[in-house]
Chimera marker file (.cmm) of the C-alpha trace (Angstrom):
<marker_set name="trace">
<marker id="1" x="25.728" y="196.495" z="-78.026" r="1" g="1" b="0" radius="0.5"/>
<marker id="2" x="27.362" y="197.882" z="-81.109" r="1" g="1" b="0" radius="0.5"/>
<marker id="3" x="29.287" y="201.108" z="-81.655" r="1" g="1" b="0" radius="0.5"/>
<marker id="4" x="27.571" y="201.779" z="-84.984" r="1" g="1" b="0" radius="0.5"/>
<marker id="5" x="25.666" y="205.072" z="-85.206" r="1" g="1" b="0" radius="0.5"/>
<marker id="6" x="21.999" y="205.284" z="-84.360" r="1" g="1" b="0" radius="0.5"/>
<marker id="7" x="19.878" y="204.020" z="-87.268" r="1" g="1" b="0" radius="0.5"/>
<marker id="8" x="16.946" y="206.379" z="-87.835" r="1" g="1" b="0" radius="0.5"/>
<marker id="9" x="14.202" y="204.977" z="-90.062" r="1" g="1" b="0" radius="0.5"/>
<marker id="10" x="11.675" y="207.526" z="-91.286" r="1" g="1" b="0" radius="0.5"/>
<marker id="11" x="8.190" y="206.522" z="-92.435" r="1" g="1" b="0" radius="0.5"/>
<marker id="12" x="8.058" y="208.981" z="-95.349" r="1" g="1" b="0" radius="0.5"/>
<marker id="13" x="4.328" y="208.631" z="-96.039" r="1" g="1" b="0" radius="0.5"/>
<marker id="14" x="3.426" y="209.184" z="-92.398" r="1" g="1" b="0" radius="0.5"/>
<marker id="15" x="5.777" y="212.127" z="-91.846" r="1" g="1" b="0" radius="0.5"/>
<marker id="16" x="4.843" y="213.843" z="-95.123" r="1" g="1" b="0" radius="0.5"/>
<marker id="17" x="1.158" y="213.250" z="-94.402" r="1" g="1" b="0" radius="0.5"/>
<marker id="18" x="1.388" y="214.800" z="-90.944" r="1" g="1" b="0" radius="0.5"/>
<marker id="19" x="1.075" y="218.345" z="-92.307" r="1" g="1" b="0" radius="0.5"/>
<marker id="20" x="-1.703" y="219.329" z="-94.764" r="1" g="1" b="0" radius="0.5"/>
<marker id="21" x="0.545" y="221.322" z="-97.105" r="1" g="1" b="0" radius="0.5"/>
<marker id="22" x="-0.642" y="219.914" z="-100.443" r="1" g="1" b="0" radius="0.5"/>
<marker id="23" x="1.672" y="216.878" z="-100.397" r="1" g="1" b="0" radius="0.5"/>
<marker id="24" x="-1.074" y="214.751" z="-101.978" r="1" g="1" b="0" radius="0.5"/>
<marker id="25" x="-0.686" y="216.622" z="-105.279" r="1" g="1" b="0" radius="0.5"/>
<marker id="26" x="2.943" y="215.454" z="-105.633" r="1" g="1" b="0" radius="0.5"/>
<marker id="27" x="3.820" y="212.630" z="-103.256" r="1" g="1" b="0" radius="0.5"/>
<marker id="28" x="7.221" y="212.026" z="-104.814" r="1" g="1" b="0" radius="0.5"/>
<marker id="29" x="8.106" y="215.726" z="-104.658" r="1" g="1" b="0" radius="0.5"/>
<marker id="30" x="7.002" y="215.864" z="-101.016" r="1" g="1" b="0" radius="0.5"/>
<marker id="31" x="9.211" y="212.852" z="-100.198" r="1" g="1" b="0" radius="0.5"/>
<marker id="32" x="12.135" y="214.511" z="-102.009" r="1" g="1" b="0" radius="0.5"/>
<marker id="33" x="11.666" y="217.702" z="-99.983" r="1" g="1" b="0" radius="0.5"/>
<marker id="34" x="11.666" y="215.649" z="-96.774" r="1" g="1" b="0" radius="0.5"/>
<marker id="35" x="14.797" y="213.794" z="-97.942" r="1" g="1" b="0" radius="0.5"/>
<marker id="36" x="16.557" y="217.066" z="-98.710" r="1" g="1" b="0" radius="0.5"/>
<marker id="37" x="15.638" y="218.563" z="-95.325" r="1" g="1" b="0" radius="0.5"/>
<marker id="38" x="16.953" y="215.427" z="-93.605" r="1" g="1" b="0" radius="0.5"/>
<marker id="39" x="20.191" y="215.585" z="-95.616" r="1" g="1" b="0" radius="0.5"/>
<marker id="40" x="20.628" y="219.233" z="-94.648" r="1" g="1" b="0" radius="0.5"/>
<marker id="41" x="19.498" y="219.128" z="-91.000" r="1" g="1" b="0" radius="0.5"/>
<marker id="42" x="20.103" y="215.537" z="-89.908" r="1" g="1" b="0" radius="0.5"/>
<marker id="43" x="18.196" y="214.559" z="-86.780" r="1" g="1" b="0" radius="0.5"/>
<marker id="44" x="17.447" y="217.826" z="-84.948" r="1" g="1" b="0" radius="0.5"/>
<marker id="45" x="18.445" y="217.792" z="-81.307" r="1" g="1" b="0" radius="0.5"/>
<marker id="46" x="20.540" y="214.624" z="-81.573" r="1" g="1" b="0" radius="0.5"/>
<marker id="47" x="24.214" y="214.774" z="-80.758" r="1" g="1" b="0" radius="0.5"/>
<marker id="48" x="26.466" y="212.327" z="-82.511" r="1" g="1" b="0" radius="0.5"/>
<marker id="49" x="26.381" y="210.410" z="-85.760" r="1" g="1" b="0" radius="0.5"/>
<marker id="50" x="23.210" y="208.935" z="-87.212" r="1" g="1" b="0" radius="0.5"/>
<marker id="51" x="22.375" y="206.918" z="-90.303" r="1" g="1" b="0" radius="0.5"/>
<marker id="52" x="19.156" y="208.168" z="-91.880" r="1" g="1" b="0" radius="0.5"/>
<marker id="53" x="16.938" y="205.801" z="-93.882" r="1" g="1" b="0" radius="0.5"/>
<marker id="54" x="13.835" y="207.162" z="-95.599" r="1" g="1" b="0" radius="0.5"/>
<marker id="55" x="11.301" y="204.456" z="-96.501" r="1" g="1" b="0" radius="0.5"/>
<marker id="56" x="9.049" y="205.384" z="-99.441" r="1" g="1" b="0" radius="0.5"/>
<marker id="57" x="6.107" y="203.574" z="-100.988" r="1" g="1" b="0" radius="0.5"/>
<marker id="58" x="3.476" y="203.909" z="-103.688" r="1" g="1" b="0" radius="0.5"/>
<marker id="59" x="3.452" y="207.199" z="-105.573" r="1" g="1" b="0" radius="0.5"/>
<marker id="60" x="6.643" y="208.328" z="-103.802" r="1" g="1" b="0" radius="0.5"/>
<marker id="61" x="8.741" y="205.578" z="-105.394" r="1" g="1" b="0" radius="0.5"/>
<marker id="62" x="11.646" y="206.750" z="-107.502" r="1" g="1" b="0" radius="0.5"/>
<marker id="63" x="13.135" y="209.068" z="-104.887" r="1" g="1" b="0" radius="0.5"/>
<marker id="64" x="16.927" y="208.718" z="-105.062" r="1" g="1" b="0" radius="0.5"/>
<marker id="65" x="19.330" y="208.401" z="-102.151" r="1" g="1" b="0" radius="0.5"/>
<marker id="66" x="21.571" y="211.410" z="-101.490" r="1" g="1" b="0" radius="0.5"/>
<marker id="67" x="24.638" y="211.826" z="-99.268" r="1" g="1" b="0" radius="0.5"/>
<marker id="68" x="23.373" y="211.550" z="-95.712" r="1" g="1" b="0" radius="0.5"/>
<marker id="69" x="20.040" y="209.870" z="-96.513" r="1" g="1" b="0" radius="0.5"/>
<marker id="70" x="19.580" y="206.352" z="-97.866" r="1" g="1" b="0" radius="0.5"/>
<marker id="71" x="16.201" y="205.856" z="-99.536" r="1" g="1" b="0" radius="0.5"/>
<marker id="72" x="14.592" y="202.406" z="-99.375" r="1" g="1" b="0" radius="0.5"/>
<marker id="73" x="11.603" y="201.625" z="-101.575" r="1" g="1" b="0" radius="0.5"/>
<marker id="74" x="8.895" y="199.357" z="-100.220" r="1" g="1" b="0" radius="0.5"/>
<marker id="75" x="7.763" y="196.875" z="-102.880" r="1" g="1" b="0" radius="0.5"/>
<marker id="76" x="4.405" y="196.642" z="-101.088" r="1" g="1" b="0" radius="0.5"/>
<marker id="77" x="3.526" y="197.905" z="-97.625" r="1" g="1" b="0" radius="0.5"/>
<marker id="78" x="5.796" y="200.629" z="-96.307" r="1" g="1" b="0" radius="0.5"/>
<marker id="79" x="5.097" y="199.449" z="-92.766" r="1" g="1" b="0" radius="0.5"/>
<marker id="80" x="6.219" y="195.909" z="-93.590" r="1" g="1" b="0" radius="0.5"/>
<marker id="81" x="9.439" y="197.214" z="-95.158" r="1" g="1" b="0" radius="0.5"/>
<marker id="82" x="10.150" y="199.378" z="-92.102" r="1" g="1" b="0" radius="0.5"/>
<marker id="83" x="9.752" y="196.344" z="-89.825" r="1" g="1" b="0" radius="0.5"/>
<marker id="84" x="12.179" y="194.437" z="-92.094" r="1" g="1" b="0" radius="0.5"/>
<marker id="85" x="14.779" y="197.226" z="-91.885" r="1" g="1" b="0" radius="0.5"/>
<marker id="86" x="14.448" y="197.228" z="-88.086" r="1" g="1" b="0" radius="0.5"/>
<marker id="87" x="14.930" y="193.449" z="-87.990" r="1" g="1" b="0" radius="0.5"/>
<marker id="88" x="17.942" y="193.638" z="-90.330" r="1" g="1" b="0" radius="0.5"/>
<marker id="89" x="19.609" y="196.105" z="-87.924" r="1" g="1" b="0" radius="0.5"/>
<marker id="90" x="20.224" y="193.353" z="-85.368" r="1" g="1" b="0" radius="0.5"/>
<marker id="91" x="21.494" y="194.709" z="-82.052" r="1" g="1" b="0" radius="0.5"/>
<marker id="92" x="22.101" y="198.188" z="-83.426" r="1" g="1" b="0" radius="0.5"/>
<marker id="93" x="20.176" y="201.058" z="-81.781" r="1" g="1" b="0" radius="0.5"/>
<marker id="94" x="17.186" y="201.997" z="-83.946" r="1" g="1" b="0" radius="0.5"/>
<marker id="95" x="14.752" y="204.908" z="-83.848" r="1" g="1" b="0" radius="0.5"/>
<marker id="96" x="11.643" y="204.789" z="-86.062" r="1" g="1" b="0" radius="0.5"/>
<marker id="97" x="9.923" y="208.070" z="-86.903" r="1" g="1" b="0" radius="0.5"/>
<marker id="98" x="6.172" y="207.537" z="-87.370" r="1" g="1" b="0" radius="0.5"/>
<marker id="99" x="2.832" y="208.356" z="-85.771" r="1" g="1" b="0" radius="0.5"/>
<marker id="100" x="1.258" y="205.122" z="-87.028" r="1" g="1" b="0" radius="0.5"/>
<marker id="101" x="0.089" y="203.346" z="-83.867" r="1" g="1" b="0" radius="0.5"/>
<marker id="102" x="0.199" y="199.813" z="-85.269" r="1" g="1" b="0" radius="0.5"/>
<marker id="103" x="3.649" y="200.340" z="-86.815" r="1" g="1" b="0" radius="0.5"/>
<marker id="104" x="4.904" y="201.748" z="-83.508" r="1" g="1" b="0" radius="0.5"/>
<marker id="105" x="3.709" y="198.578" z="-81.758" r="1" g="1" b="0" radius="0.5"/>
<marker id="106" x="5.368" y="196.320" z="-84.332" r="1" g="1" b="0" radius="0.5"/>
<marker id="107" x="8.778" y="198.019" z="-84.268" r="1" g="1" b="0" radius="0.5"/>
<marker id="108" x="8.951" y="198.322" z="-80.479" r="1" g="1" b="0" radius="0.5"/>
<marker id="109" x="8.339" y="194.572" z="-80.302" r="1" g="1" b="0" radius="0.5"/>
<marker id="110" x="11.461" y="194.258" z="-82.477" r="1" g="1" b="0" radius="0.5"/>
<marker id="111" x="13.487" y="196.427" z="-80.085" r="1" g="1" b="0" radius="0.5"/>
<marker id="112" x="13.292" y="199.846" z="-81.755" r="1" g="1" b="0" radius="0.5"/>
<marker id="113" x="12.511" y="203.147" z="-80.087" r="1" g="1" b="0" radius="0.5"/>
<marker id="114" x="9.855" y="205.371" z="-81.659" r="1" g="1" b="0" radius="0.5"/>
<marker id="115" x="9.255" y="209.094" z="-82.051" r="1" g="1" b="0" radius="0.5"/>
<marker id="116" x="6.647" y="211.168" z="-83.843" r="1" g="1" b="0" radius="0.5"/>
<marker id="117" x="6.919" y="213.145" z="-87.081" r="1" g="1" b="0" radius="0.5"/>
<marker id="118" x="7.747" y="216.407" z="-85.309" r="1" g="1" b="0" radius="0.5"/>
<marker id="119" x="11.104" y="214.862" z="-84.477" r="1" g="1" b="0" radius="0.5"/>
<marker id="120" x="12.150" y="215.497" z="-88.086" r="1" g="1" b="0" radius="0.5"/>
<marker id="121" x="9.532" y="217.986" z="-89.333" r="1" g="1" b="0" radius="0.5"/>
<marker id="122" x="9.814" y="220.535" z="-86.592" r="1" g="1" b="0" radius="0.5"/>
<marker id="123" x="6.782" y="222.247" z="-85.060" r="1" g="1" b="0" radius="0.5"/>
<marker id="124" x="5.432" y="223.544" z="-88.398" r="1" g="1" b="0" radius="0.5"/>
<link id1="1" id2="2" r="1" g="1" b="0" radius="0.2"/>
<link id1="2" id2="3" r="1" g="1" b="0" radius="0.2"/>
<link id1="3" id2="4" r="1" g="1" b="0" radius="0.2"/>
<link id1="4" id2="5" r="1" g="1" b="0" radius="0.2"/>
<link id1="5" id2="6" r="1" g="1" b="0" radius="0.2"/>
<link id1="6" id2="7" r="1" g="1" b="0" radius="0.2"/>
<link id1="7" id2="8" r="1" g="1" b="0" radius="0.2"/>
<link id1="8" id2="9" r="1" g="1" b="0" radius="0.2"/>
<link id1="9" id2="10" r="1" g="1" b="0" radius="0.2"/>
<link id1="10" id2="11" r="1" g="1" b="0" radius="0.2"/>
<link id1="11" id2="12" r="1" g="1" b="0" radius="0.2"/>
<link id1="12" id2="13" r="1" g="1" b="0" radius="0.2"/>
<link id1="13" id2="14" r="1" g="1" b="0" radius="0.2"/>
<link id1="14" id2="15" r="1" g="1" b="0" radius="0.2"/>
<link id1="15" id2="16" r="1" g="1" b="0" radius="0.2"/>
<link id1="16" id2="17" r="1" g="1" b="0" radius="0.2"/>
<link id1="17" id2="18" r="1" g="1" b="0" radius="0.2"/>
<link id1="18" id2="19" r="1" g="1" b="0" radius="0.2"/>
<link id1="19" id2="20" r="1" g="1" b="0" radius="0.2"/>
<link id1="20" id2="21" r="1" g="1" b="0" radius="0.2"/>
<link id1="21" id2="22" r="1" g="1" b="0" radius="0.2"/>
<link id1="22" id2="23" r="1" g="1" b="0" radius="0.2"/>
<link id1="23" id2="24" r="1" g="1" b="0" radius="0.2"/>
<link id1="24" id2="25" r="1" g="1" b="0" radius="0.2"/>
<link id1="25" id2="26" r="1" g="1" b="0" radius="0.2"/>
<link id1="26" id2="27" r="1" g="1" b="0" radius="0.2"/>
<link id1="27" id2="28" r="1" g="1" b="0" radius="0.2"/>
<link id1="28" id2="29" r="1" g="1" b="0" radius="0.2"/>
<link id1="29" id2="30" r="1" g="1" b="0" radius="0.2"/>
<link id1="30" id2="31" r="1" g="1" b="0" radius="0.2"/>
<link id1="31" id2="32" r="1" g="1" b="0" radius="0.2"/>
<link id1="32" id2="33" r="1" g="1" b="0" radius="0.2"/>
<link id1="33" id2="34" r="1" g="1" b="0" radius="0.2"/>
<link id1="34" id2="35" r="1" g="1" b="0" radius="0.2"/>
<link id1="35" id2="36" r="1" g="1" b="0" radius="0.2"/>
<link id1="36" id2="37" r="1" g="1" b="0" radius="0.2"/>
<link id1="37" id2="38" r="1" g="1" b="0" radius="0.2"/>
<link id1="38" id2="39" r="1" g="1" b="0" radius="0.2"/>
<link id1="39" id2="40" r="1" g="1" b="0" radius="0.2"/>
<link id1="40" id2="41" r="1" g="1" b="0" radius="0.2"/>
<link id1="41" id2="42" r="1" g="1" b="0" radius="0.2"/>
<link id1="42" id2="43" r="1" g="1" b="0" radius="0.2"/>
<link id1="43" id2="44" r="1" g="1" b="0" radius="0.2"/>
<link id1="44" id2="45" r="1" g="1" b="0" radius="0.2"/>
<link id1="45" id2="46" r="1" g="1" b="0" radius="0.2"/>
<link id1="46" id2="47" r="1" g="1" b="0" radius="0.2"/>
<link id1="47" id2="48" r="1" g="1" b="0" radius="0.2"/>
<link id1="48" id2="49" r="1" g="1" b="0" radius="0.2"/>
<link id1="49" id2="50" r="1" g="1" b="0" radius="0.2"/>
<link id1="50" id2="51" r="1" g="1" b="0" radius="0.2"/>
<link id1="51" id2="52" r="1" g="1" b="0" radius="0.2"/>
<link id1="52" id2="53" r="1" g="1" b="0" radius="0.2"/>
<link id1="53" id2="54" r="1" g="1" b="0" radius="0.2"/>
<link id1="54" id2="55" r="1" g="1" b="0" radius="0.2"/>
<link id1="55" id2="56" r="1" g="1" b="0" radius="0.2"/>
<link id1="56" id2="57" r="1" g="1" b="0" radius="0.2"/>
<link id1="57" id2="58" r="1" g="1" b="0" radius="0.2"/>
<link id1="58" id2="59" r="1" g="1" b="0" radius="0.2"/>
<link id1="59" id2="60" r="1" g="1" b="0" radius="0.2"/>
<link id1="60" id2="61" r="1" g="1" b="0" radius="0.2"/>
<link id1="61" id2="62" r="1" g="1" b="0" radius="0.2"/>
<link id1="62" id2="63" r="1" g="1" b="0" radius="0.2"/>
<link id1="63" id2="64" r="1" g="1" b="0" radius="0.2"/>
<link id1="64" id2="65" r="1" g="1" b="0" radius="0.2"/>
<link id1="65" id2="66" r="1" g="1" b="0" radius="0.2"/>
<link id1="66" id2="67" r="1" g="1" b="0" radius="0.2"/>
<link id1="67" id2="68" r="1" g="1" b="0" radius="0.2"/>
<link id1="68" id2="69" r="1" g="1" b="0" radius="0.2"/>
<link id1="69" id2="70" r="1" g="1" b="0" radius="0.2"/>
<link id1="70" id2="71" r="1" g="1" b="0" radius="0.2"/>
<link id1="71" id2="72" r="1" g="1" b="0" radius="0.2"/>
<link id1="72" id2="73" r="1" g="1" b="0" radius="0.2"/>
<link id1="73" id2="74" r="1" g="1" b="0" radius="0.2"/>
<link id1="74" id2="75" r="1" g="1" b="0" radius="0.2"/>
<link id1="75" id2="76" r="1" g="1" b="0" radius="0.2"/>
<link id1="76" id2="77" r="1" g="1" b="0" radius="0.2"/>
<link id1="77" id2="78" r="1" g="1" b="0" radius="0.2"/>
<link id1="78" id2="79" r="1" g="1" b="0" radius="0.2"/>
<link id1="79" id2="80" r="1" g="1" b="0" radius="0.2"/>
<link id1="80" id2="81" r="1" g="1" b="0" radius="0.2"/>
<link id1="81" id2="82" r="1" g="1" b="0" radius="0.2"/>
<link id1="82" id2="83" r="1" g="1" b="0" radius="0.2"/>
<link id1="83" id2="84" r="1" g="1" b="0" radius="0.2"/>
<link id1="84" id2="85" r="1" g="1" b="0" radius="0.2"/>
<link id1="85" id2="86" r="1" g="1" b="0" radius="0.2"/>
<link id1="86" id2="87" r="1" g="1" b="0" radius="0.2"/>
<link id1="87" id2="88" r="1" g="1" b="0" radius="0.2"/>
<link id1="88" id2="89" r="1" g="1" b="0" radius="0.2"/>
<link id1="89" id2="90" r="1" g="1" b="0" radius="0.2"/>
<link id1="90" id2="91" r="1" g="1" b="0" radius="0.2"/>
<link id1="91" id2="92" r="1" g="1" b="0" radius="0.2"/>
<link id1="92" id2="93" r="1" g="1" b="0" radius="0.2"/>
<link id1="93" id2="94" r="1" g="1" b="0" radius="0.2"/>
<link id1="94" id2="95" r="1" g="1" b="0" radius="0.2"/>
<link id1="95" id2="96" r="1" g="1" b="0" radius="0.2"/>
<link id1="96" id2="97" r="1" g="1" b="0" radius="0.2"/>
<link id1="97" id2="98" r="1" g="1" b="0" radius="0.2"/>
<link id1="98" id2="99" r="1" g="1" b="0" radius="0.2"/>
<link id1="99" id2="100" r="1" g="1" b="0" radius="0.2"/>
<link id1="100" id2="101" r="1" g="1" b="0" radius="0.2"/>
<link id1="101" id2="102" r="1" g="1" b="0" radius="0.2"/>
<link id1="102" id2="103" r="1" g="1" b="0" radius="0.2"/>
<link id1="103" id2="104" r="1" g="1" b="0" radius="0.2"/>
<link id1="104" id2="105" r="1" g="1" b="0" radius="0.2"/>
<link id1="105" id2="106" r="1" g="1" b="0" radius="0.2"/>
<link id1="106" id2="107" r="1" g="1" b="0" radius="0.2"/>
<link id1="107" id2="108" r="1" g="1" b="0" radius="0.2"/>
<link id1="108" id2="109" r="1" g="1" b="0" radius="0.2"/>
<link id1="109" id2="110" r="1" g="1" b="0" radius="0.2"/>
<link id1="110" id2="111" r="1" g="1" b="0" radius="0.2"/>
<link id1="111" id2="112" r="1" g="1" b="0" radius="0.2"/>
<link id1="112" id2="113" r="1" g="1" b="0" radius="0.2"/>
<link id1="113" id2="114" r="1" g="1" b="0" radius="0.2"/>
<link id1="114" id2="115" r="1" g="1" b="0" radius="0.2"/>
<link id1="115" id2="116" r="1" g="1" b="0" radius="0.2"/>
<link id1="116" id2="117" r="1" g="1" b="0" radius="0.2"/>
<link id1="117" id2="118" r="1" g="1" b="0" radius="0.2"/>
<link id1="118" id2="119" r="1" g="1" b="0" radius="0.2"/>
<link id1="119" id2="120" r="1" g="1" b="0" radius="0.2"/>
<link id1="120" id2="121" r="1" g="1" b="0" radius="0.2"/>
<link id1="121" id2="122" r="1" g="1" b="0" radius="0.2"/>
<link id1="122" id2="123" r="1" g="1" b="0" radius="0.2"/>
<link id1="123" id2="124" r="1" g="1" b="0" radius="0.2"/>
</marker_set>
């Protein structure tokens, strides 16, 4: 086991899409708002250091990294890129935030834990 902080990988499209607040009119803006909330609040309810990675795809591309949140663009499938980031983490503890059932299956097979969008969105 490693002493590196928990790596938290957020499926931006899935988390943003979990609340019908008009995100579809400005996907990039919605991803930026999620990024900014993550940078401000971190991982609610988690004690200790975390590294936050926000994976964006499609119309949300172009979102910049900010202090506290590294943004990774998926050249194709966001799910495939998330699985790659999990694999690249090696033996580091990883938590993937998504409600996507198939993605949850894929990342748990690679050793990651999973949690739903409310983990970072709150009970809105």
